[in-house]
C-alpha positions as CSV (number, residue, x, y, z in Angstrom):
1,M,-8.4,-26.9,31.6
2,P,-9.2,-26.4,27.9
3,L,-6.5,-25.0,25.7
4,F,-6.5,-21.2,25.8
5,E,-9.4,-20.9,28.2
6,R,-10.4,-17.3,28.4
7,P,-8.1,-15.7,31.1
8,P,-9.4,-13.3,33.8
9,L,-9.3,-9.7,32.8
10,E,-6.7,-8.8,35.4
11,T,-4.2,-11.3,34.1
12,L,-4.1,-9.7,30.6
13,A,-1.5,-7.1,29.8
14,P,-3.2,-3.7,29.3
15,A,-2.7,-2.0,25.9
16,K,-0.2,0.5,27.2
17,D,2.1,-2.3,28.4
18,R,2.1,-4.4,25.2
19,W,4.6,-4.6,22.4
20,T,4.2,-2.7,19.2
21,P,2.4,-4.8,16.4
22,L,4.2,-7.6,14.7
23,Y,4.0,-7.7,10.9
24,L,4.0,-11.1,9.3
25,E,3.8,-12.2,5.6
26,H,4.3,-15.4,3.6
27,G,3.8,-18.0,6.3
28,R,1.4,-19.7,8.5
29,L,0.1,-18.8,12.0
30,E,-1.0,-21.8,14.1
31,V,-1.1,-23.3,17.5
32,D,1.2,-26.1,18.7
33,D,2.3,-27.2,22.2
34,S,0.0,-24.7,23.9
35,S,1.5,-21.6,22.2
36,V,1.0,-19.6,19.0
37,K,3.7,-20.1,16.4
38,W,4.6,-18.6,13.1
39,I,6.1,-20.7,10.4
40,G,7.7,-18.7,7.6
41,A,8.0,-19.6,4.0
42,D,11.6,-20.4,4.7
43,R,10.4,-22.9,7.3
44,L,11.9,-21.0,10.2
45,L,9.7,-21.2,13.3
46,C,9.0,-18.4,15.8
47,R,6.8,-18.6,18.9
48,I,4.7,-15.5,19.6
49,P,3.5,-14.4,23.1
50,V,0.2,-13.1,21.7
51,A,-0.9,-11.9,25.2
52,T,1.8,-9.3,25.2
53,V,1.5,-8.1,21.6
54,S,-0.7,-5.2,20.8
55,A,-1.7,-6.6,17.4
56,L,-0.7,-9.1,14.7
57,I,-0.6,-7.6,11.2
58,L,-0.9,-10.2,8.5
59,G,0.4,-9.3,5.0
60,P,0.1,-11.3,1.7
61,G,0.7,-15.0,1.6
62,T,-0.4,-15.7,5.1
63,T,-2.7,-18.4,6.4
64,V,-4.1,-18.7,9.9
65,T,-5.8,-21.5,11.8
66,H,-9.0,-21.3,13.8
67,A,-7.1,-22.2,16.9
68,A,-4.6,-19.3,16.4
69,I,-7.4,-16.8,16.0
70,K,-9.1,-18.2,19.1
71,A,-5.9,-17.8,21.1
72,C,-5.6,-14.2,19.9
73,A,-9.2,-13.4,20.7
74,E,-8.9,-14.8,24.2
75,S,-5.8,-12.7,24.8
76,N,-7.6,-9.5,23.6
77,T,-5.1,-9.3,20.8
78,P,-6.6,-8.1,17.5
79,V,-5.5,-9.5,14.1
80,C,-5.3,-7.1,11.2
81,W,-5.0,-7.8,7.5
82,T,-3.1,-5.5,5.2
83,G,-2.1,-5.5,1.5
84,E,1.3,-5.9,-0.1
85,D,4.0,-4.0,1.8
86,S,1.2,-2.8,4.1
87,L,0.0,-0.3,1.4
88,R,-3.6,-1.0,2.3
89,F,-5.4,-1.7,5.5
90,Y,-8.1,-4.2,4.7
91,A,-9.7,-5.4,7.9
92,F,-9.3,-6.4,11.5
93,G,-10.7,-9.1,13.8
94,L,-12.8,-7.6,16.6
95,T,-11.7,-8.9,20.0
96,P,-14.4,-9.9,22.5
97,N,-13.8,-7.1,25.1
98,H,-14.7,-8.1,28.6
99,T,-17.5,-5.6,29.2
100,N,-19.9,-3.4,27.2
101,D,-19.5,-0.3,29.3
102,M,-17.2,1.5,26.9
103,P,-19.1,0.7,23.7
104,R,-22.3,2.1,25.4
105,L,-20.6,5.3,26.5
106,H,-18.9,5.7,23.1
107,A,-22.3,5.3,21.4
108,E,-24.0,7.7,23.8
109,A,-21.4,10.4,23.1
110,W,-21.6,9.9,19.3
111,A,-25.4,10.0,19.3
112,D,-25.4,13.4,21.2
113,K,-24.6,16.0,18.5
114,R,-23.3,18.5,21.1
115,R,-20.9,16.0,22.6
116,R,-19.9,14.7,19.2
117,T,-18.8,18.2,18.2
118,Q,-17.1,18.7,21.6
119,I,-15.0,15.5,21.2
120,A,-14.1,16.4,17.6
121,R,-12.9,19.8,18.8
122,A,-10.9,18.2,21.6
123,M,-9.2,15.9,19.1
124,F,-8.2,18.9,17.0
125,K,-6.9,20.7,20.1
126,M,-4.7,17.7,20.9
127,R,-2.9,18.2,17.6
128,F,-3.0,22.0,17.2
129,P,-3.3,23.5,20.7
130,D,-2.5,27.0,19.5
131,L,-5.7,27.3,17.4
132,E,-9.1,28.5,18.6
133,V,-11.7,25.8,17.7
134,E,-14.6,26.4,20.2
135,S,-16.7,28.2,17.6
136,K,-15.9,25.8,14.7
137,S,-18.2,23.2,13.3
138,V,-17.0,19.7,12.4
139,K,-17.1,20.7,8.7
140,E,-14.9,23.7,9.4
141,L,-12.6,21.5,11.5
142,R,-12.1,19.1,8.6
143,G,-11.2,22.0,6.3
144,M,-8.7,23.4,8.8
145,E,-7.2,19.9,9.3
146,G,-6.7,19.5,5.6
147,L,-4.9,22.8,5.3
148,R,-2.6,22.1,8.3
149,V,-1.8,18.5,7.1
150,R,-0.9,19.8,3.6
151,T,1.4,22.3,5.2
152,L,2.9,19.6,7.3
153,Y,3.7,17.5,4.3
154,A,5.4,20.4,2.6
155,Q,7.5,21.1,5.7
156,F,8.7,17.5,6.0
157,G,9.5,17.5,2.3
158,L,11.7,20.5,2.7
159,Q,13.3,19.2,5.9
160,H,14.2,15.8,4.3
161,G,14.9,17.0,0.8
162,V,12.1,14.8,-0.6
163,T,10.1,16.1,-3.6
164,W,6.5,16.5,-2.6
165,K,3.8,16.9,-5.3
166,G,0.8,16.3,-3.0
167,R,-1.0,13.3,-1.6
168,N,-1.9,11.4,-4.7
169,Y,-2.4,7.7,-5.2
170,N,-4.8,5.3,-7.0
171,P,-5.9,2.4,-4.7
172,S,-6.5,0.3,-7.9
173,N,-3.0,0.9,-9.2
174,W,-0.4,1.4,-6.5
175,E,2.5,1.2,-9.0
176,I,1.8,4.7,-10.4
177,A,2.3,6.4,-7.0
178,D,5.6,8.0,-6.3
179,G,7.9,6.7,-3.5
180,I,6.7,9.2,-0.8
181,N,3.0,8.4,-1.4
182,K,3.8,4.7,-1.1
183,A,5.7,5.2,2.1
184,L,2.9,7.3,3.6
185,S,0.4,4.6,2.7
186,T,2.6,1.9,4.2
187,A,3.2,3.8,7.5
188,N,-0.5,4.8,7.8
189,A,-1.8,1.3,7.3
190,S,0.5,0.0,10.1
191,L,-0.6,2.9,12.3
192,Y,-4.2,2.1,11.6
193,A,-3.6,-1.4,12.8
194,L,-2.0,-0.2,16.0
195,C,-4.9,2.2,16.7
196,A,-7.5,-0.5,15.9
197,A,-5.7,-2.8,18.3
198,V,-5.9,-0.3,21.2
199,I,-9.4,0.9,20.4
200,C,-10.8,-2.7,20.3
201,S,-8.8,-3.8,23.4
202,L,-10.3,-0.9,25.4
203,G,-13.8,-1.5,24.1
204,Y,-14.3,1.6,21.9
205,V,-16.3,1.3,18.7
206,P,-14.3,1.6,15.5
207,A,-17.3,2.5,13.3
208,L,-18.4,5.6,15.3
209,G,-16.1,8.4,14.3
210,F,-16.3,12.1,15.4
211,V,-14.3,13.8,12.7
212,H,-14.4,11.1,10.1
213,D,-17.7,9.5,9.2
214,A,-17.2,7.4,6.0
215,G,-16.2,3.8,5.7
216,T,-16.2,1.2,8.4
217,L,-13.3,2.5,10.5
218,P,-13.9,6.2,11.0
219,F,-12.9,6.2,14.7
220,V,-9.7,4.4,13.8
221,Y,-8.9,7.2,11.4
222,D,-9.8,9.8,14.0
223,V,-7.4,8.4,16.5
224,A,-4.6,7.7,14.0
225,D,-4.8,11.4,13.0
226,L,-3.8,12.4,16.5
227,Y,-0.4,10.7,16.1
228,K,0.4,10.8,12.4
229,H,2.5,14.0,12.7
230,L,4.6,12.2,15.4
231,T,4.9,8.7,13.7
232,S,3.8,7.8,10.2
233,I,4.5,11.1,8.4
234,P,8.1,11.6,9.7
235,A,8.8,7.8,9.2
236,A,7.7,8.0,5.6
237,F,9.8,11.1,4.7
238,L,12.8,9.8,6.6
239,A,12.5,6.4,4.9
240,V,12.4,7.9,1.4
241,R,15.4,10.1,2.2
242,Q,17.4,7.1,3.4
243,D,16.3,4.7,0.7
244,P,14.1,6.0,-2.2
245,K,13.5,2.4,-3.3
246,D,12.4,1.1,0.1
247,D,9.9,-1.8,-0.3
248,G,8.2,-1.0,3.0
249,E,10.6,-2.7,5.5
250,L,12.5,0.5,6.4
251,V,9.4,2.7,6.8
252,R,7.8,0.1,9.1
253,R,11.0,-0.1,11.2
254,L,11.1,3.7,11.4
255,L,7.4,3.8,12.3
256,K,8.0,1.3,15.1
257,Q,10.9,3.4,16.4
258,G,8.7,6.5,16.4
259,V,5.9,4.8,18.2
260,E,8.3,3.6,20.9
261,E,10.1,7.0,21.2
262,E,6.8,8.9,21.4
263,H,5.3,6.3,23.9
264,I,2.2,6.1,21.7
265,L,0.9,2.9,23.3
266,Q,1.2,4.5,26.7
267,R,-0.4,7.8,25.6
268,M,-3.3,6.5,23.6
269,P,-5.3,5.0,26.5
270,K,-4.8,8.2,28.5
271,D,-5.8,10.4,25.5
272,L,-8.9,8.4,24.8
273,A,-9.9,8.5,28.4
274,A,-9.5,12.3,28.4
275,L,-11.6,12.7,25.3
276,F,-14.5,10.7,26.8
277,Q,-13.9,12.1,30.3
278,T,-13.5,8.7,31.9
279,T,-10.8,7.2,34.1
280,E,-8.1,5.2,32.3
281,A,-8.1,2.3,34.7
282,A,-11.9,2.1,35.0
283,P,-13.4,3.4,31.8
284,F,-17.0,3.8,32.9
285,L,-17.8,7.4,33.6
286,A,-15.9,10.2,35.3
287,G,-15.0,8.9,38.7
288,G,-15.0,5.3,37.5
289,R,-18.6,4.6,38.3
290,P,-20.4,1.9,36.3
291,P,-23.5,3.1,34.4
292,S,-25.8,1.2,36.8
293,A,-24.6,3.6,39.6
294,I,-26.0,6.6,37.8
295,A,-29.6,7.5,38.7
């Protein structure tokens, strides 16, 4: 049997049962003795069970072999690349999902303007169930979201005693950003990697967003927004309160803790299935029927 031959779908751990992402920097990811291993700059070796990890996040100073990427792809484990201290989310490696049923359904929902608006409204209701959104356009939803998020930032600033002057940073010069903006960028980049991992593993299309429409990952941003108020935002403010000079390690640890406490990996597949009105275990159509069964 060839090394890392593609395993049957039923033998792979589903997204909801996998570990939170692993962040790696300054080292080498390779394959040896039929397993994926990480060799750090300090020469310490760590073997990684890639089939049970939701994603590998690679920071600066990392190299990766072809065999290691092949092993991750065959385990449906995305690899994501981020900037220094995870301040920027650069890209991800698309995993070869086992079927094309979900991408087709995602594309059909996105192409239908009525359904696209319905899903955008449903996403907003997941975050703000007390607001009436049935009569709102997507443009109006974006405006409402911006207002609610700005209010949320201010509330967390008061709660944690962190000075908040607004979401302000320059991607070309991170050093001029204040501590809380750096912490938010760090936490959000890691959350994007987690969302990209689940989205790709389940077969959704990262490029087809319902609220966001710019860039190459609008659906990743859509999904991440469902959980920022539970994960990345509180992690960032708490990290700055505990250590204003945090280099990113603390905020990532607090984010991981929040993801686990809020059961995000377990919730995300269910929430996505609800948005698209599919069944979680068999994401074809409502009732789990494959497209070929529909007249």
